[in-house]
TISEKOL-609117 format. One record per residue (C-alpha): residue in one letter; x, y, z. Coordinates in nm, 2 decimals. Example, Ala and Ser with C-alpha at 12.3 -4.5 7.8 and 13.67 -1.06 7.14 Angstrom:
aa=a; u=1.23; v=-0.45; w=0.78;
aa=s; u=1.37; v=-0.11; w=0.71;
END
This chain:
aa=m; u=-8.30; v=-4.29; w=-5.36;
aa=i; u=-8.08; v=-4.10; w=-5.60;
aa=w; u=-8.12; v=-3.78; w=-5.39;
aa=k; u=-8.02; v=-3.96; w=-5.07;
aa=r; u=-7.72; v=-4.12; w=-5.23;
aa=s; u=-7.60; v=-3.78; w=-5.36;
aa=a; u=-7.65; v=-3.62; w=-5.02;
aa=v; u=-7.45; v=-3.89; w=-4.85;
aa=l; u=-7.17; v=-3.86; w=-5.10;
aa=r; u=-7.16; v=-3.48; w=-5.05;
aa=f; u=-7.14; v=-3.53; w=-4.67;
aa=y; u=-6.85; v=-3.77; w=-4.69;
aa=s; u=-6.68; v=-3.54; w=-4.93;
aa=v; u=-6.69; v=-3.25; w=-4.69;
aa=c; u=-6.57; v=-3.46; w=-4.40;
aa=g; u=-6.28; v=-3.58; w=-4.61;
aa=l; u=-6.18; v=-3.22; w=-4.68;
aa=l; u=-6.19; v=-3.14; w=-4.31;
aa=l; u=-5.98; v=-3.45; w=-4.22;
aa=q; u=-5.73; v=-3.37; w=-4.49;
aa=g; u=-5.70; v=-3.01; w=-4.37;
aa=s; u=-5.66; v=-3.10; w=-4.00;
aa=q; u=-5.38; v=-3.35; w=-4.06;
aa=g; u=-5.12; v=-3.08; w=-4.03;
aa=q; u=-5.26; v=-2.91; w=-3.72;
aa=f; u=-5.09; v=-3.01; w=-3.39;
aa=p; u=-5.09; v=-2.81; w=-3.06;
aa=l; u=-4.74; v=-2.77; w=-2.90;
aa=t; u=-4.68; v=-2.71; w=-2.53;
aa=q; u=-4.38; v=-2.71; w=-2.28;
aa=n; u=-4.34; v=-2.81; w=-1.92;
aa=v; u=-4.31; v=-2.53; w=-1.67;
aa=t; u=-4.13; v=-2.51; w=-1.34;
aa=v; u=-4.21; v=-2.22; w=-1.10;
aa=v; u=-4.11; v=-2.14; w=-0.74;
aa=e; u=-4.40; v=-2.14; w=-0.49;
aa=g; u=-4.55; v=-1.80; w=-0.49;
aa=g; u=-4.44; v=-1.71; w=-0.84;
aa=t; u=-4.62; v=-1.68; w=-1.17;
aa=a; u=-4.65; v=-1.96; w=-1.43;
aa=i; u=-4.71; v=-1.89; w=-1.80;
aa=l; u=-4.88; v=-2.18; w=-2.00;
aa=t; u=-4.85; v=-2.14; w=-2.38;
aa=c; u=-5.01; v=-2.35; w=-2.65;
aa=r; u=-4.92; v=-2.29; w=-3.02;
aa=v; u=-5.05; v=-2.43; w=-3.35;
aa=d; u=-4.84; v=-2.37; w=-3.66;
aa=q; u=-5.13; v=-2.44; w=-3.91;
aa=n; u=-5.48; v=-2.36; w=-3.79;
aa=d; u=-5.79; v=-2.30; w=-4.00;
aa=n; u=-5.98; v=-2.11; w=-3.73;
aa=t; u=-6.00; v=-2.41; w=-3.50;
aa=s; u=-6.06; v=-2.33; w=-3.13;
aa=l; u=-5.80; v=-2.38; w=-2.85;
aa=q; u=-5.87; v=-2.46; w=-2.49;
aa=w; u=-5.67; v=-2.49; w=-2.16;
aa=s; u=-5.78; v=-2.71; w=-1.87;
aa=n; u=-5.63; v=-2.78; w=-1.53;
aa=p; u=-5.53; v=-3.12; w=-1.37;
aa=a; u=-5.89; v=-3.16; w=-1.25;
aa=q; u=-6.01; v=-3.13; w=-1.62;
aa=q; u=-6.17; v=-2.79; w=-1.55;
aa=t; u=-6.17; v=-2.56; w=-1.84;
aa=l; u=-5.97; v=-2.25; w=-1.77;
aa=y; u=-5.99; v=-2.07; w=-2.11;
aa=f; u=-6.18; v=-2.15; w=-2.43;
aa=d; u=-6.02; v=-1.92; w=-2.69;
aa=d; u=-6.03; v=-1.58; w=-2.53;
aa=k; u=-6.32; v=-1.66; w=-2.30;
aa=k; u=-6.25; v=-1.73; w=-1.93;
aa=a; u=-6.43; v=-2.04; w=-1.80;
aa=l; u=-6.31; v=-2.08; w=-1.44;
aa=r; u=-6.36; v=-1.81; w=-1.18;
aa=d; u=-6.01; v=-1.78; w=-1.04;
aa=n; u=-5.86; v=-1.43; w=-1.01;
aa=r; u=-5.51; v=-1.58; w=-1.02;
aa=i; u=-5.57; v=-1.70; w=-1.38;
aa=e; u=-5.54; v=-1.44; w=-1.66;
aa=l; u=-5.53; v=-1.44; w=-2.04;
aa=v; u=-5.19; v=-1.34; w=-2.19;
aa=r; u=-5.26; v=-1.39; w=-2.56;
aa=a; u=-5.54; v=-1.55; w=-2.77;
aa=s; u=-5.52; v=-1.60; w=-3.15;
aa=w; u=-5.58; v=-1.88; w=-3.40;
aa=h; u=-5.22; v=-1.99; w=-3.36;
aa=e; u=-5.16; v=-1.93; w=-2.98;
aa=l; u=-5.34; v=-1.94; w=-2.65;
aa=s; u=-5.13; v=-1.83; w=-2.35;
aa=i; u=-5.26; v=-1.79; w=-1.99;
aa=s; u=-5.09; v=-1.70; w=-1.66;
aa=v; u=-5.13; v=-1.84; w=-1.31;
aa=s; u=-5.01; v=-1.61; w=-1.04;
aa=d; u=-4.92; v=-1.68; w=-0.67;
aa=v; u=-4.87; v=-2.04; w=-0.75;
aa=s; u=-4.91; v=-2.28; w=-0.46;
aa=l; u=-4.81; v=-2.65; w=-0.43;
aa=s; u=-5.17; v=-2.75; w=-0.50;
aa=d; u=-5.14; v=-2.60; w=-0.85;
aa=e; u=-4.88; v=-2.86; w=-0.94;
aa=g; u=-5.00; v=-3.12; w=-1.20;
aa=q; u=-5.06; v=-3.18; w=-1.57;
aa=y; u=-5.24; v=-2.92; w=-1.78;
aa=t; u=-5.40; v=-2.99; w=-2.12;
aa=c; u=-5.42; v=-2.78; w=-2.43;
aa=s; u=-5.69; v=-2.91; w=-2.67;
aa=l; u=-5.73; v=-2.83; w=-3.05;
aa=f; u=-6.09; v=-2.89; w=-3.16;
aa=t; u=-6.04; v=-3.07; w=-3.48;
aa=m; u=-6.19; v=-3.39; w=-3.60;
aa=p; u=-6.07; v=-3.58; w=-3.40;
aa=v; u=-5.97; v=-3.34; w=-3.11;
aa=k; u=-5.59; v=-3.32; w=-3.06;
aa=t; u=-5.43; v=-3.25; w=-2.73;
aa=s; u=-5.09; v=-3.17; w=-2.58;
aa=k; u=-4.99; v=-3.20; w=-2.22;
aa=a; u=-4.78; v=-2.95; w=-2.01;
aa=y; u=-4.66; v=-3.04; w=-1.66;
aa=l; u=-4.65; v=-2.76; w=-1.40;
aa=t; u=-4.38; v=-2.82; w=-1.13;
aa=v; u=-4.40; v=-2.61; w=-0.82;
aa=l; u=-4.08; v=-2.58; w=-0.61;
aa=g; u=-4.11; v=-2.56; w=-0.23;
aa=v; u=-3.87; v=-2.29; w=-0.10;
aa=p; u=-3.68; v=-2.41; w=0.21;
aa=e; u=-3.72; v=-2.21; w=0.53;
aa=k; u=-3.42; v=-2.02; w=0.67;
aa=p; u=-3.21; v=-2.28; w=0.85;
aa=q; u=-3.16; v=-2.29; w=1.23;
aa=i; u=-2.86; v=-2.42; w=1.43;
aa=s; u=-2.93; v=-2.58; w=1.76;
aa=g; u=-2.72; v=-2.76; w=2.02;
aa=f; u=-2.48; v=-2.48; w=2.12;
aa=s; u=-2.46; v=-2.37; w=2.48;
aa=s; u=-2.20; v=-2.11; w=2.58;
aa=p; u=-1.94; v=-2.14; w=2.69;
aa=v; u=-1.79; v=-2.48; w=2.59;
aa=m; u=-1.48; v=-2.61; w=2.77;
aa=e; u=-1.17; v=-2.71; w=2.58;
aa=g; u=-1.18; v=-3.08; w=2.50;
aa=d; u=-1.56; v=-3.11; w=2.52;
aa=l; u=-1.75; v=-3.29; w=2.24;
aa=m; u=-1.99; v=-3.05; w=2.06;
aa=q; u=-2.29; v=-3.15; w=1.86;
aa=l; u=-2.46; v=-2.90; w=1.63;
aa=t; u=-2.78; v=-2.96; w=1.43;
aa=c; u=-2.89; v=-2.76; w=1.13;
aa=k; u=-3.26; v=-2.79; w=1.03;
aa=t; u=-3.48; v=-2.65; w=0.75;
aa=s; u=-3.84; v=-2.73; w=0.64;
aa=g; u=-4.07; v=-2.67; w=0.34;
aa=s; u=-3.83; v=-2.77; w=0.06;
aa=k; u=-3.95; v=-2.95; w=-0.25;
aa=p; u=-3.76; v=-3.14; w=-0.35;
aa=a; u=-3.56; v=-3.20; w=-0.04;
aa=a; u=-3.29; v=-2.94; w=0.02;
aa=d; u=-2.92; v=-3.01; w=0.06;
aa=i; u=-2.73; v=-2.91; w=0.37;
aa=r; u=-2.35; v=-2.85; w=0.39;
aa=w; u=-2.13; v=-2.75; w=0.69;
aa=f; u=-1.83; v=-2.51; w=0.69;
aa=k; u=-1.57; v=-2.42; w=0.95;
aa=n; u=-1.30; v=-2.16; w=0.88;
aa=d; u=-1.43; v=-2.16; w=0.51;
aa=k; u=-1.34; v=-2.53; w=0.49;
aa=e; u=-1.62; v=-2.78; w=0.42;
aa=i; u=-1.68; v=-3.06; w=0.67;
aa=k; u=-1.77; v=-3.38; w=0.51;
aa=d; u=-1.82; v=-3.62; w=0.80;
aa=v; u=-2.18; v=-3.53; w=0.89;
aa=k; u=-2.52; v=-3.70; w=0.94;
aa=y; u=-2.81; v=-3.63; w=0.71;
aa=l; u=-3.18; v=-3.69; w=0.77;
aa=k; u=-3.48; v=-3.63; w=0.54;
aa=e; u=-3.85; v=-3.64; w=0.66;
aa=e; u=-4.17; v=-3.58; w=0.47;
aa=d; u=-4.39; v=-3.29; w=0.59;
aa=a; u=-4.75; v=-3.34; w=0.69;
aa=n; u=-4.88; v=-3.21; w=0.35;
aa=r; u=-4.69; v=-3.50; w=0.19;
aa=k; u=-4.55; v=-3.26; w=-0.07;
aa=t; u=-4.25; v=-3.09; w=0.11;
aa=f; u=-3.96; v=-3.21; w=0.32;
aa=t; u=-3.79; v=-3.13; w=0.65;
aa=v; u=-3.41; v=-3.18; w=0.63;
aa=s; u=-3.17; v=-3.19; w=0.92;
aa=s; u=-2.79; v=-3.24; w=0.94;
aa=t; u=-2.58; v=-3.31; w=1.26;
aa=l; u=-2.22; v=-3.21; w=1.30;
aa=d; u=-2.00; v=-3.37; w=1.58;
aa=f; u=-1.65; v=-3.26; w=1.67;
aa=r; u=-1.42; v=-3.21; w=1.97;
aa=v; u=-1.33; v=-2.84; w=2.04;
aa=d; u=-1.00; v=-2.69; w=2.13;
aa=r; u=-0.87; v=-2.34; w=2.20;
aa=s; u=-0.82; v=-2.28; w=1.82;
aa=d; u=-1.20; v=-2.30; w=1.78;
aa=d; u=-1.26; v=-2.00; w=2.00;
aa=g; u=-1.42; v=-1.72; w=1.79;
aa=v; u=-1.46; v=-1.95; w=1.49;
aa=a; u=-1.78; v=-1.92; w=1.28;
aa=v; u=-1.95; v=-2.25; w=1.20;
aa=i; u=-2.18; v=-2.21; w=0.90;
aa=c; u=-2.47; v=-2.43; w=0.79;
aa=r; u=-2.56; v=-2.37; w=0.42;
aa=v; u=-2.88; v=-2.48; w=0.25;
aa=d; u=-2.87; v=-2.53; w=-0.13;
aa=h; u=-3.18; v=-2.56; w=-0.34;
aa=e; u=-3.29; v=-2.50; w=-0.70;
aa=s; u=-3.56; v=-2.26; w=-0.58;
aa=l; u=-3.30; v=-2.02; w=-0.43;
aa=n; u=-3.16; v=-1.91; w=-0.77;
aa=a; u=-2.80; v=-1.99; w=-0.68;
aa=t; u=-2.82; v=-1.78; w=-0.36;
aa=p; u=-2.80; v=-2.03; w=-0.07;
aa=q; u=-2.95; v=-1.97; w=0.27;
aa=v; u=-2.71; v=-1.98; w=0.56;
aa=a; u=-2.71; v=-1.99; w=0.94;
aa=m; u=-2.40; v=-1.91; w=1.14;
aa=q; u=-2.29; v=-2.00; w=1.50;
aa=v; u=-1.98; v=-1.83; w=1.65;
aa=l; u=-1.81; v=-2.06; w=1.90;
aa=e; u=-1.69; v=-1.95; w=2.24;
aa=i; u=-1.44; v=-2.19; w=2.40;
aa=h; u=-1.30; v=-2.15; w=2.75;
aa=y; u=-0.94; v=-2.28; w=2.81;
aa=t; u=-0.65; v=-2.27; w=3.06;
aa=p; u=-0.39; v=-1.99; w=3.01;
aa=s; u=-0.08; v=-2.04; w=2.80;
aa=v; u=0.22; v=-1.84; w=2.93;
aa=k; u=0.55; v=-1.72; w=2.77;
aa=i; u=0.82; v=-1.49; w=2.91;
aa=i; u=0.99; v=-1.25; w=2.67;
aa=p; u=1.30; v=-1.06; w=2.78;
aa=s; u=1.38; v=-0.71; w=2.66;
aa=t; u=1.74; v=-0.80; w=2.57;
aa=p; u=1.89; v=-1.14; w=2.49;
aa=f; u=2.22; v=-1.06; w=2.67;
aa=p; u=2.16; v=-0.88; w=3.00;
aa=q; u=2.46; v=-0.71; w=3.14;
aa=e; u=2.55; v=-0.58; w=3.49;
aa=g; u=2.43; v=-0.22; w=3.55;
aa=q; u=2.17; v=-0.23; w=3.27;
aa=p; u=1.79; v=-0.24; w=3.30;
aa=l; u=1.58; v=-0.55; w=3.21;
aa=i; u=1.21; v=-0.59; w=3.14;
aa=l; u=1.06; v=-0.94; w=3.15;
aa=t; u=0.71; v=-0.95; w=2.98;
aa=c; u=0.48; v=-1.23; w=3.08;
aa=e; u=0.26; v=-1.30; w=2.77;
aa=s; u=-0.04; v=-1.49; w=2.88;
aa=k; u=-0.34; v=-1.60; w=2.68;
aa=g; u=-0.65; v=-1.77; w=2.81;
aa=k; u=-1.03; v=-1.75; w=2.83;
aa=p; u=-1.14; v=-1.59; w=3.05;
aa=l; u=-0.83; v=-1.37; w=3.03;
aa=p; u=-0.60; v=-1.42; w=3.33;
aa=e; u=-0.54; v=-1.09; w=3.52;
aa=p; u=-0.31; v=-1.02; w=3.70;
aa=v; u=-0.01; v=-1.24; w=3.68;
aa=l; u=0.22; v=-1.34; w=3.97;
aa=w; u=0.60; v=-1.30; w=3.96;
aa=t; u=0.84; v=-1.50; w=4.18;
aa=k; u=1.21; v=-1.56; w=4.20;
aa=d; u=1.37; v=-1.90; w=4.29;
aa=g; u=1.03; v=-2.01; w=4.44;
aa=g; u=0.99; v=-1.71; w=4.67;
aa=e; u=0.90; v=-1.34; w=4.66;
aa=l; u=1.10; v=-1.08; w=4.47;
aa=p; u=1.39; v=-0.99; w=4.69;
aa=d; u=1.42; v=-0.62; w=4.61;
aa=p; u=1.07; v=-0.46; w=4.55;
aa=d; u=1.22; v=-0.12; w=4.52;
aa=r; u=1.44; v=-0.22; w=4.23;
aa=m; u=1.21; v=-0.49; w=4.09;
aa=v; u=0.89; v=-0.32; w=3.99;
aa=v; u=0.59; v=-0.52; w=3.86;
aa=s; u=0.35; v=-0.33; w=3.63;
aa=g; u=0.07; v=-0.54; w=3.48;
aa=r; u=0.23; v=-0.83; w=3.31;
aa=e; u=0.58; v=-0.67; w=3.31;
aa=l; u=0.87; v=-0.72; w=3.56;
aa=n; u=1.10; v=-0.42; w=3.54;
aa=i; u=1.45; v=-0.46; w=3.70;
aa=l; u=1.59; v=-0.11; w=3.71;
aa=f; u=1.96; v=-0.21; w=3.70;
aa=l; u=2.11; v=-0.55; w=3.71;
aa=n; u=2.38; v=-0.70; w=3.94;
aa=k; u=2.51; v=-1.05; w=4.01;
aa=t; u=2.26; v=-1.10; w=4.30;
aa=d; u=1.98; v=-1.09; w=4.04;
aa=n; u=2.09; v=-1.43; w=3.89;
aa=g; u=1.83; v=-1.69; w=3.93;
aa=t; u=1.50; v=-1.84; w=3.80;
aa=y; u=1.21; v=-1.61; w=3.75;
aa=r; u=0.86; v=-1.75; w=3.73;
aa=c; u=0.54; v=-1.60; w=3.59;
aa=e; u=0.21; v=-1.76; w=3.69;
aa=a; u=-0.13; v=-1.69; w=3.53;
aa=t; u=-0.46; v=-1.82; w=3.66;
aa=n; u=-0.82; v=-1.81; w=3.54;
aa=t; u=-1.14; v=-1.99; w=3.63;
aa=i; u=-1.05; v=-2.29; w=3.41;
aa=g; u=-0.70; v=-2.36; w=3.54;
aa=q; u=-0.34; v=-2.24; w=3.60;
aa=s; u=-0.02; v=-2.22; w=3.39;
aa=s; u=0.33; v=-2.08; w=3.43;
aa=a; u=0.66; v=-2.02; w=3.25;
aa=e; u=1.02; v=-1.98; w=3.38;
aa=y; u=1.31; v=-1.77; w=3.27;
aa=v; u=1.67; v=-1.82; w=3.40;
aa=l; u=1.86; v=-1.49; w=3.43;
aa=i; u=2.24; v=-1.48; w=3.40;
aa=v; u=2.38; v=-1.13; w=3.44;
aa=h; u=2.70; v=-1.09; w=3.23;
aa=d; u=2.99; v=-0.86; w=3.31;
aa=v; u=3.05; v=-0.54; w=3.10;
aa=p; u=3.36; v=-0.60; w=2.87;
aa=n; u=3.70; v=-0.48; w=3.03;
aa=t; u=3.92; v=-0.21; w=2.87;
aa=l; u=4.31; v=-0.18; w=2.85;
aa=l; u=4.51; v=-0.03; w=3.15;
aa=p; u=4.69; v=0.30; w=3.08;
aa=t; u=5.07; v=0.30; w=2.99;
aa=t; u=5.29; v=0.32; w=3.30;
aa=i; u=5.62; v=0.53; w=3.28;
aa=i; u=5.87; v=0.48; w=3.57;
aa=p; u=6.16; v=0.73; w=3.59;
aa=s; u=6.51; v=0.60; w=3.72;
aa=l; u=6.81; v=0.77; w=3.86;
aa=t; u=6.98; v=0.75; w=3.52;
aa=t; u=6.90; v=0.88; w=3.18;
aa=a; u=6.74; v=0.54; w=3.09;
aa=t; u=6.36; v=0.52; w=3.08;
aa=v; u=6.17; v=0.20; w=3.11;
aa=t; u=5.82; v=0.19; w=2.95;
aa=t; u=5.59; v=-0.10; w=3.03;
aa=t; u=5.25; v=-0.17; w=2.88;
aa=v; u=5.05; v=-0.44; w=3.05;
aa=t; u=4.72; v=-0.58; w=2.92;
aa=i; u=4.53; v=-0.77; w=3.18;
aa=t; u=4.24; v=-1.00; w=3.08;
aa=t; u=4.04; v=-1.13; w=3.37;
aa=c; u=3.77; v=-1.39; w=3.39;
aa=p; u=3.41; v=-1.26; w=3.42;
aa=t; u=3.45; v=-1.10; w=3.76;
aa=t; u=3.41; v=-0.76; w=3.90;
aa=s; u=3.69; v=-0.53; w=3.76;
aa=a; u=3.82; v=-0.19; w=3.85;
aa=t; u=3.65; v=-0.05; w=3.54;
aa=t; u=3.31; v=-0.18; w=3.64;
aa=s; u=3.34; v=-0.09; w=4.01;
aa=n; u=3.22; v=0.26; w=3.93;
aa=i; u=2.88; v=0.13; w=3.80;
aa=r; u=2.81; v=-0.11; w=4.08;
aa=d; u=2.47; v=-0.12; w=4.23;
aa=p; u=2.46; v=0.11; w=4.53;
aa=n; u=2.19; v=-0.11; w=4.68;
aa=a; u=2.41; v=-0.42; w=4.66;
aa=l; u=2.48; v=-0.57; w=5.01;
aa=a; u=2.82; v=-0.51; w=5.16;
aa=g; u=3.05; v=-0.81; w=5.16;
aa=q; u=2.88; v=-0.97; w=4.86;
aa=t; u=3.19; v=-0.94; w=4.65;
aa=g; u=3.56; v=-0.98; w=4.78;
aa=p; u=3.88; v=-0.83; w=4.64;
aa=d; u=4.00; v=-0.93; w=4.30;
aa=h; u=4.32; v=-1.13; w=4.39;
aa=a; u=4.41; v=-1.18; w=4.03;
aa=l; u=4.42; v=-0.80; w=3.97;
aa=i; u=4.63; v=-0.73; w=4.29;
aa=g; u=4.88; v=-1.01; w=4.20;
aa=g; u=4.92; v=-0.86; w=3.86;
aa=i; u=4.99; v=-0.51; w=3.99;
aa=v; u=5.25; v=-0.65; w=4.25;
aa=a; u=5.43; v=-0.84; w=3.97;
aa=v; u=5.45; v=-0.53; w=3.76;
aa=v; u=5.59; v=-0.32; w=4.06;
aa=v; u=5.86; v=-0.60; w=4.14;
aa=f; u=5.95; v=-0.63; w=3.77;
aa=v; u=6.00; v=-0.25; w=3.74;
aa=t; u=6.20; v=-0.23; w=4.06;
aa=l; u=6.44; v=-0.50; w=3.95;
aa=c; u=6.49; v=-0.34; w=3.62;
aa=s; u=6.57; v=-0.01; w=3.79;
aa=i; u=6.83; v=-0.17; w=4.02;
aa=f; u=7.00; v=-0.35; w=3.73;
aa=l; u=7.03; v=-0.03; w=3.52;
aa=l; u=7.16; v=0.17; w=3.82;
aa=g; u=7.43; v=-0.09; w=3.89;
aa=r; u=7.55; v=-0.08; w=3.53;
aa=y; u=7.57; v=0.29; w=3.54;
aa=l; u=7.79; v=0.30; w=3.85;
aa=a; u=8.02; v=0.03; w=3.71;
aa=r; u=8.08; v=0.23; w=3.40;
aa=h; u=8.19; v=0.55; w=3.59;
aa=k; u=8.43; v=0.38; w=3.84;
aa=g; u=8.80; v=0.52; w=3.80;
aa=t; u=9.16; v=0.46; w=3.92;
aa=y; u=9.38; v=0.72; w=4.09;
aa=l; u=9.72; v=0.75; w=4.27;
aa=t; u=9.77; v=0.89; w=4.61;
aa=n; u=10.06; v=1.11; w=4.70;
aa=e; u=10.23; v=0.81; w=4.86;
aa=a; u=10.25; v=0.63; w=4.53;
aa=k; u=10.43; v=0.92; w=4.35;
aa=g; u=10.76; v=0.81; w=4.20;
aa=a; u=10.67; v=0.44; w=4.18;
aa=e; u=10.55; v=0.46; w=3.83;
aa=d; u=10.88; v=0.35; w=3.68;
aa=a; u=10.97; v=0.08; w=3.93;
aa=p; u=11.07; v=-0.25; w=3.78;
aa=d; u=10.88; v=-0.45; w=4.04;
aa=a; u=10.65; v=-0.42; w=4.33;
aa=d; u=10.92; v=-0.41; w=4.61;
aa=t; u=11.11; v=-0.14; w=4.44;
aa=a; u=10.79; v=0.06; w=4.39;
aa=i; u=10.72; v=0.04; w=4.76;
aa=i; u=11.07; v=0.15; w=4.86;
aa=n; u=11.06; v=0.44; w=4.61;
aa=a; u=10.71; v=0.53; w=4.73;
aa=e; u=10.81; v=0.56; w=5.08;
aa=g; u=11.08; v=0.82; w=5.01;
aa=s; u=11.26; v=1.02; w=5.28;
aa=q; u=11.10; v=1.13; w=5.60;
aa=v; u=11.16; v=1.49; w=5.51;
aa=n; u=10.88; v=1.49; w=5.27;
aa=a; u=10.65; v=1.30; w=5.50;
aa=e; u=10.46; v=1.61; w=5.59;
aa=e; u=10.37; v=1.66; w=5.22;
aa=k; u=10.23; v=1.32; w=5.16;
aa=k; u=9.88; v=1.37; w=5.26;
aa=e; u=9.55; v=1.26; w=5.11;
aa=y; u=9.25; v=1.47; w=5.10;
aa=f; u=8.90; v=1.33; w=5.06;
aa=i; u=8.61; v=1.54; w=5.01;
END
């Protein structure tokens, strides 16, 4: 009895020492997240260990490694490090089925464990955009759908147009057949116009498995629309005798080609002088008959559009008439300078640059100019007559004939006449000679 009692005391004493030594031994693990197809590292550490064994087991409670000994035949599972303080293993080519809770066990009395949860991320497939059929007519309602599958957790889809995010979209999430991943789709509705032609609409998929590099799908829009037309003149102030080019700038899809030029609702009146080249109307030299409304018309398979340009041909600015010098019969000289400003009509200066192709009788004589010239001639003539009259008046003299000789000292007119008559003897000598 004494021996049995001492043996029991010795047994409890050893067990007490073991329990006291194992109180400071705890396995430590961390949760792990890995992308599907990647490699997961599971690490279990013990700060204080008195040569106690460590073990890793999977969610199905199958032992993977016991210390440095492999227990499960799986080529994907490898030993990374084994010591009294650490047991690390790796699982390569991780699949969604590998996800779950793994256990690290420290075989003390009692056994101590630590859990590590392995999360496997499902990578979303490259997104696809559907619903676009080319071409789309301006004003139509377009519906585009972007779809991606295989994401875990569910991926996020965002839309962009012209680098600007579109917020008003529909979002749908569905669970895949494996009940682990998701299929996500998003629908974008908008009405298109001509400004959308050539614009890239982008569907972007964001997910934590993509390492901040989102997956994108892009759809370039093709919009057909009626032409828009604008006429651009080569000069803002067309003048008579100068050339003029009218450019018909037309935009549309399909591109309108060629354009149609008309004047005042009819054909161009002078094809030899009005040359159409592509979208340009070239008038070689302008005259007043070119005044009118010019119309450019562009047509494509969607519709028709036109623009108008009202042409007003301006006169070339007039110059001063030269100084006119009119000589007279006297030494006086009359100098007259006349400046004639006419209304915008055809002048003598511009007559040299008239269009030789202009129709005869289109323009009549300039009555204002003729009247001005007649007034100048009349004025100069009157001035000349006046000056000539004054000259003759200044040079008029008085003289005595032979019959009046001897009457200078007569006291009155009767006596002067008697004295002037004289005797008949000298009658032969009283003669007047006029040359």
